[in-house]
C-alpha positions as CSV (number, residue, x, y, z in Angstrom):
1,M,46.7,50.5,54.8
2,K,49.2,52.8,53.0
3,T,47.6,55.9,51.5
4,K,48.6,56.6,47.9
5,I,48.7,60.4,46.9
6,I,48.6,61.2,43.1
7,D,49.6,64.7,41.9
8,L,47.5,65.9,39.3
9,T,49.1,69.3,39.1
10,Q,49.3,70.9,35.6
11,V,51.3,73.9,34.4
12,L,49.3,76.7,33.2
13,N,50.1,78.6,30.1
14,E,48.6,80.9,27.6
15,T,48.5,78.2,24.8
16,M,46.8,75.4,26.8
17,P,43.5,74.2,25.3
18,V,40.3,75.3,27.2
19,Y,36.7,74.1,26.9
20,P,34.8,75.9,24.2
21,G,33.2,79.2,25.3
22,T,35.6,79.3,28.2
23,L,38.1,82.2,28.3
24,G,41.8,81.2,28.2
25,F,44.7,82.8,30.5
26,K,46.9,85.7,30.2
27,F,50.1,86.1,32.1
28,E,51.8,89.2,33.0
29,K,55.1,89.5,34.9
30,S,54.5,92.3,37.5
31,Y,58.0,91.9,39.4
32,S,61.3,90.4,38.8
33,I,63.9,89.2,41.3
34,G,66.7,91.0,39.4
35,K,64.9,94.4,39.5
36,D,62.4,94.1,42.6
37,G,64.0,91.4,44.8
38,F,61.2,88.9,44.3
39,A,59.1,87.6,41.5
40,E,55.3,87.9,40.8
41,I,53.1,87.1,37.7
42,N,49.6,88.1,37.5
43,M,47.1,85.8,35.8
44,E,44.0,87.0,34.1
45,R,41.2,85.8,32.0
46,K,41.6,86.8,28.3
């Protein structure tokens, strides 16, 4: 029997809908490849 894998990954962004009463997301770029040699983005609740 073959195993079937289904990827349900979704891209997160600040405008995505959330359930009523649930806080949305806020993204903030902490480091960039050009300036710091690596990239990092922090994700927080609004």
